[in-house]
C-alpha positions as CSV (number, residue, x, y, z in Angstrom):
1,M,29.3,-11.0,-25.8
2,T,27.4,-11.9,-28.9
3,G,24.0,-13.3,-29.5
4,T,20.6,-12.8,-31.0
5,A,19.4,-10.6,-28.2
6,P,19.6,-6.8,-28.7
7,L,23.0,-5.3,-28.1
8,V,23.4,-3.0,-25.1
9,T,26.5,-0.8,-24.8
10,I,27.3,0.0,-21.2
11,L,29.0,3.4,-20.6
12,M,30.9,3.6,-17.3
13,A,32.8,6.7,-16.1
14,T,35.4,5.9,-13.4
15,F,37.4,7.9,-11.0
16,N,39.2,6.4,-7.9
17,G,36.5,3.8,-7.6
18,A,38.6,0.8,-6.6
19,A,36.8,0.3,-3.2
20,F,33.5,-0.6,-5.0
21,L,34.3,-1.2,-8.6
22,G,34.9,-4.9,-8.3
23,D,31.3,-5.5,-7.2
24,Q,29.9,-3.5,-10.0
25,L,31.9,-5.3,-12.6
26,A,30.8,-8.7,-11.2
27,S,27.2,-7.6,-11.4
28,I,27.6,-6.6,-15.0
29,K,29.2,-9.9,-15.9
30,G,26.2,-11.7,-14.1
31,Q,23.5,-10.0,-16.2
32,S,20.8,-12.4,-17.5
33,H,20.9,-10.3,-20.7
34,R,24.1,-11.5,-22.2
35,N,24.6,-9.4,-25.3
36,W,26.4,-6.4,-23.8
37,R,29.7,-4.6,-24.2
38,L,31.4,-2.3,-21.8
39,R,33.0,1.0,-22.6
40,V,34.9,2.6,-19.7
41,S,36.4,6.1,-19.6
42,D,38.7,6.9,-16.6
43,D,39.1,10.4,-15.3
44,G,42.6,10.0,-14.0
45,S,42.3,7.5,-11.2
46,T,45.2,7.2,-8.8
47,D,44.0,4.2,-6.8
48,G,43.6,0.6,-8.0
49,T,40.8,1.4,-10.4
50,L,42.8,0.8,-13.6
51,S,44.3,-2.4,-12.1
52,L,40.8,-3.8,-11.5
53,L,39.8,-2.9,-15.1
54,E,42.9,-4.6,-16.5
55,T,42.0,-7.7,-14.5
56,F,38.5,-7.6,-15.9
57,L,39.7,-7.1,-19.4
58,A,41.8,-10.3,-19.1
59,D,38.7,-12.3,-17.9
60,P,37.5,-14.5,-20.8
61,G,34.0,-14.2,-19.4
62,A,34.0,-10.4,-19.6
63,G,33.6,-10.2,-23.3
64,N,33.9,-7.0,-25.3
65,V,35.5,-4.4,-23.0
66,L,37.3,-1.2,-23.9
67,V,39.0,1.2,-21.5
68,S,40.0,4.8,-22.6
69,K,41.1,8.1,-21.0
70,S,38.5,10.7,-20.3
71,P,38.5,14.4,-21.2
72,M,39.5,15.1,-17.6
73,R,36.7,17.6,-17.0
74,G,34.5,15.7,-14.5
75,A,31.8,13.1,-14.5
76,T,29.3,14.8,-16.8
77,A,31.9,15.5,-19.5
78,N,33.1,11.9,-19.2
79,F,29.7,10.5,-19.8
80,L,29.0,12.8,-22.8
81,S,32.3,11.9,-24.3
82,L,31.5,8.2,-24.0
83,L,28.1,8.8,-25.6
84,E,29.5,10.7,-28.5
85,T,32.1,8.0,-29.3
86,T,29.5,5.2,-29.2
87,C,27.7,5.7,-32.5
88,D,26.0,2.4,-33.4
89,D,22.5,2.8,-34.8
90,D,21.2,-0.6,-33.8
91,G,22.0,-0.9,-30.1
92,S,20.8,0.5,-26.8
93,I,22.9,2.5,-24.4
94,A,23.1,2.1,-20.6
95,F,24.7,4.5,-18.2
96,C,26.6,2.9,-15.4
97,D,28.1,4.3,-12.2
98,Q,31.2,2.6,-10.8
99,D,30.0,2.1,-7.2
100,D,26.6,0.4,-7.5
101,V,25.6,-3.2,-7.9
102,W,23.2,-4.2,-10.7
103,L,20.5,-6.8,-10.0
104,S,20.8,-9.7,-12.5
105,E,17.7,-8.8,-14.6
106,K,18.3,-5.1,-14.9
107,L,19.3,-5.1,-18.6
108,E,16.8,-7.8,-19.5
109,R,13.9,-5.8,-18.2
110,A,15.1,-2.6,-19.7
111,V,15.6,-4.1,-23.2
112,A,12.1,-5.7,-23.0
113,M,10.5,-2.4,-22.2
114,I,12.2,-0.1,-24.6
115,G,11.9,-2.7,-27.3
116,R,8.2,-2.0,-27.4
117,A,8.6,1.7,-28.2
118,D,8.5,3.5,-31.5
119,G,11.0,6.3,-31.7
120,A,13.2,7.5,-28.9
121,A,12.7,5.8,-25.5
122,L,14.2,6.3,-22.1
123,Y,14.1,3.7,-19.4
124,G,14.7,4.1,-15.7
125,C,14.0,2.0,-12.6
126,R,13.7,2.0,-8.9
127,A,16.8,1.2,-6.7
128,V,17.5,-0.5,-3.4
129,I,19.2,2.1,-1.2
130,A,22.3,0.4,0.2
131,D,25.0,1.6,2.6
132,A,28.7,1.5,1.9
133,A,28.8,-2.3,2.5
134,G,26.0,-2.8,0.0
135,E,23.4,-3.6,2.6
136,G,19.9,-2.1,2.9
137,E,16.3,-2.8,1.9
138,A,14.7,0.6,1.5
139,L,13.6,1.6,-2.0
140,T,13.7,4.8,-3.9
141,P,10.2,6.2,-4.3
142,L,7.8,5.6,-7.2
143,P,6.7,8.6,-9.2
144,R,3.5,10.2,-7.8
145,R,2.7,12.2,-10.9
146,D,3.1,11.7,-14.6
147,L,6.6,11.8,-16.0
148,G,7.1,14.2,-18.9
149,F,8.6,17.5,-20.0
150,G,6.9,19.7,-17.4
151,H,8.3,17.5,-14.7
152,A,11.7,17.2,-16.3
153,L,12.1,21.0,-16.2
154,A,11.8,20.9,-12.4
155,E,13.7,17.7,-11.3
156,N,15.2,14.5,-12.4
157,A,13.4,11.2,-12.2
158,F,16.1,9.2,-13.7
159,S,19.4,8.6,-11.8
160,G,22.1,7.8,-14.3
161,N,22.8,4.4,-12.7
162,G,19.4,3.2,-13.9
163,I,19.2,4.8,-17.3
164,V,18.9,2.7,-20.5
165,M,17.9,4.2,-23.8
166,N,17.3,3.0,-27.3
167,A,19.4,3.9,-30.3
168,A,17.0,6.6,-31.4
169,A,17.2,8.3,-28.0
170,A,21.0,8.1,-28.0
171,A,21.2,9.6,-31.4
172,L,18.9,12.5,-30.2
173,L,21.2,13.2,-27.3
174,R,24.3,13.2,-29.5
175,R,22.7,15.9,-31.7
176,A,21.6,17.9,-28.7
177,I,25.2,18.1,-27.3
178,G,25.8,20.6,-30.0
179,G,28.8,22.8,-30.4
180,A,31.4,24.0,-27.9
181,A,29.2,26.6,-26.3
182,N,26.4,24.2,-25.5
183,R,28.8,21.5,-24.5
184,A,30.2,23.8,-21.8
185,V,26.8,24.5,-20.4
186,V,25.7,20.8,-20.5
187,E,28.9,19.7,-18.8
188,A,28.3,22.1,-15.9
189,G,25.0,20.3,-15.1
190,F,23.8,16.7,-14.7
191,H,24.0,14.3,-17.6
192,D,21.1,12.1,-16.5
193,W,18.8,15.0,-15.8
194,W,19.7,16.6,-19.2
195,A,19.0,13.3,-20.9
196,Y,15.5,13.1,-19.4
197,Q,14.8,16.7,-20.4
198,V,15.9,16.4,-24.0
199,I,14.2,13.1,-24.7
200,A,11.0,14.2,-23.0
201,A,11.1,17.6,-24.9
202,A,11.4,15.7,-28.2
203,G,8.3,13.6,-27.4
204,G,10.2,10.4,-26.6
205,R,8.7,7.6,-24.6
206,I,9.5,7.9,-20.9
207,M,9.4,4.5,-19.1
208,F,9.8,4.0,-15.4
209,D,10.1,0.4,-14.1
210,P,8.7,-0.1,-10.6
211,V,10.8,-3.2,-10.1
212,P,14.3,-2.3,-8.6
213,G,17.2,-2.8,-11.0
214,L,20.2,-2.1,-8.7
215,R,21.6,-1.6,-5.3
216,Y,22.3,2.2,-5.1
217,R,25.3,2.4,-2.7
218,Q,25.5,5.5,-0.5
219,H,28.9,6.4,0.8
220,A,31.1,9.4,1.5
221,G,32.4,9.6,-2.1
222,N,29.0,9.9,-3.8
223,V,28.9,12.7,-6.4
224,V,25.1,12.7,-6.0
225,G,23.3,10.7,-3.4
226,S,19.8,9.2,-3.6
227,G,18.3,11.9,-1.4
228,Q,16.3,9.3,0.5
229,A,18.4,9.2,3.7
230,K,16.6,10.1,6.9
231,G,15.9,13.8,7.2
232,R,17.2,14.7,3.7
233,G,13.7,15.4,2.2
234,L,13.0,18.3,4.6
235,S,16.6,19.6,4.5
236,R,16.4,19.6,0.7
237,I,13.4,21.8,0.7
238,F,15.1,24.4,2.9
239,R,18.3,24.2,0.9
240,A,16.3,25.2,-2.1
241,F,16.2,28.7,-0.7
242,G,20.0,28.8,-0.5
243,G,20.2,29.0,-4.2
244,G,21.7,25.6,-5.1
245,Y,18.5,24.1,-6.5
246,A,17.5,27.4,-8.3
247,A,20.9,27.6,-9.9
248,S,20.8,24.0,-11.1
249,L,17.3,24.4,-12.5
250,R,18.4,27.5,-14.4
251,L,21.6,25.9,-15.7
252,Q,19.7,22.8,-17.0
253,A,17.2,25.1,-18.8
254,L,20.1,27.1,-20.3
255,A,21.5,23.9,-21.7
256,L,18.2,23.1,-23.3
257,T,18.0,26.5,-25.1
258,S,21.2,25.7,-27.0
259,S,19.5,22.6,-28.4
260,A,16.2,24.4,-29.1
261,G,16.2,23.2,-32.7
262,L,15.5,19.7,-31.4
263,L,12.5,20.8,-29.3
264,P,10.6,23.5,-31.2
265,E,7.3,22.8,-29.4
266,Q,9.0,23.3,-26.0
267,K,11.3,26.2,-26.9
268,A,8.8,28.8,-25.7
269,R,8.3,27.1,-22.4
270,V,12.0,27.0,-21.7
271,A,12.4,30.7,-22.7
272,A,9.5,31.7,-20.4
273,L,11.1,29.8,-17.5
274,L,14.4,31.6,-18.0
275,S,12.7,35.1,-18.3
276,L,10.4,34.9,-15.2
277,R,12.7,37.1,-13.2
278,D,12.4,39.8,-15.9
279,I,8.5,40.1,-15.9
280,W,6.2,41.8,-13.5
281,V,5.5,39.8,-10.3
282,W,1.8,39.8,-10.8
283,Q,2.2,38.2,-14.2
284,R,4.4,35.3,-12.9
285,P,1.6,33.0,-11.6
286,K,-0.1,32.9,-15.0
287,V,3.2,32.2,-16.8
288,I,4.2,29.5,-14.3
289,R,0.9,27.7,-15.0
290,W,1.4,28.0,-18.7
291,I,5.0,26.6,-18.5
292,G,3.5,23.6,-16.7
293,I,6.5,22.9,-14.5
294,Y,6.0,20.7,-11.4
295,R,7.8,18.4,-9.0
296,Q,6.6,15.1,-7.7
297,R,6.2,15.9,-4.0
298,R,3.7,18.5,-3.0
299,A,5.8,20.3,-0.4
300,E,8.8,20.5,-2.8
301,D,6.5,21.7,-5.6
302,L,5.2,24.5,-3.5
303,V,8.7,25.6,-2.5
304,M,9.8,25.5,-6.2
305,K,6.9,27.6,-7.3
306,L,7.6,30.1,-4.5
307,L,11.2,30.4,-5.8
308,L,9.8,31.1,-9.3
309,L,7.3,33.7,-8.0
310,L,10.2,35.4,-6.2
311,G,12.2,35.5,-9.4
312,R,15.0,33.4,-7.9
313,V,15.5,31.1,-11.0
């Protein structure tokens, strides 16, 4: 796909996605922004995923498509490998999940927004929450508070299926992946949350589009769901006490420390977060306020700060 419009390289990690992949490929082909190319890395699929990709490769309307084998270490490692091997300095990068459906103007809106930014820029958008059949009308929520590093420390506002970043942001992430030790930590976490954290820490532009850009399919095989299903909000709050959220928060912060050279202004805040459990309890409220960490929803923010006060992170 060539043209005068800015180039967007779409990075898709696949694994046994044949049940839904055809719809996603069709939605990519139907984008109003035509100057895109698709890079797919497969994690060892044993269903019809590779056959679908071969058919798409043979479609004259599919344009520039390349399929490769992944590192075979899971979804995050797959996306990081794709990011590292896509090294153009003049194009944007879009993450893409195998089971969603992009709305036709998704890339066009993203390119228009990040094209107005100087330096690194990260774009995300709302999504229509769909069932396994692709049906549904509910929307993921809008941010209630500002997006930035303090929020990025606490939670992710950018599901990978909606992320588009400019070349400067992609180059920043490649440098932040770092050596083998940092890669191992990053791979254990969430690539989309990590991208938000690194770009926000480095002072990049954080852009959230209130217009939905995709149908976010919820099904039994989701690695991470939208969290918007009925009853999930309250259960997520209580699950935080079970250690899962606290462990994820700490793991993401550990990944940032390995890339501290890229975020000197935020290094001390990350270090303070990781050392909270080692300081006196009565000192923790003041340190938490100084770190500036917060979640979007008030109840979840209170639970998180209680976890921090208890030294659970």
